[in-house]
N, C-alpha and C positions, 0 to 999 in steps of 0.2 A: 486676147481672146474676145475682146469687145467686138472686133470686126466680125467674127464668126456669129456672135449673137445677133448682130444687126442683119447679116445676110440671112440668117434663119428667119428673121421677121420680115423678109422680102424687101428690105430697104436697098435701094439701088446704089451702086458704087460711088457716083458723084456725091450723094448725100452722106454716105459713110466717110468719104474723104473730108467733107466739110465738118462733120461731127468730131472726127478724130484728128483733125488738123494735119492731114497728109495730102500729098498730091493725088489728083485723080488717077494718074498712071499707077501709083502704088495700090490704090483701092481696086483698080481693075485687075492688077496682078494677084492681089489677095483673093478677089472674087473667083478668078480662074482656079487658083489653088484650092480654094474652099469647095468649089463644084467638083473638082477631081478627087479630093481626098478628105473632105470634111474639116472639122475644127482642128484635128491633129495635124493636118498639113500646114496650118498657120502657126504651129508652135515654134518657138525660137530654136535655132540650130546652133546657138552660141556665136561668138565673135567670128567675123569673116576675115579673110586675108591669111597670109602665110605666118608661120610661127617665127619668133625671133631667133635668129641664127647666131647671135652673140653668146659667147661663153659667159658664165657668171663672173669670171675674172675681168673680162672686157666691160661688163656692165658696172663694175666698181669704179672705173675711171670717171664716167659722166656723173655718177653719184657723188664723187668727191667734189666736182665742180659745182654741184647744186647744193653743197653743204651751206648752211646759212651763214657761216663765218666768212666765206670767201667774198660774197657781194659787199659785205661791210668793209672788208679789207681793201677793196677796190674803190671805196668812196660812195657806195650805194646804200641807201636805206633799204630795209628788207621789203617794204610794201609800197612805197610811194615814189619811187624814182630816185634821182641823184640828190645828194645833199646840196644845199645852197652854196654858191660860190665855187663849185667845182665844174669844170667843163664837162659837157655831155659826151 
């Protein structure tokens, strides 16, 4: 909602982009939405993209591979890469 407040103070989109560290293109899109629908038009609509189509059962398999024991069993330390002396 910072962008809406800046637009209300008549700050131009390039300056809004600089202050909020976004691209000028995004600031101009926000400005257009703000002009058409006010601050509510800039409210988040949640995550974009399609929903996950995998079943809960299918999601369990990758979770098992990401289990912390498995990388250790393969010779990897959990945070800093391979153990010394083992091939990469």
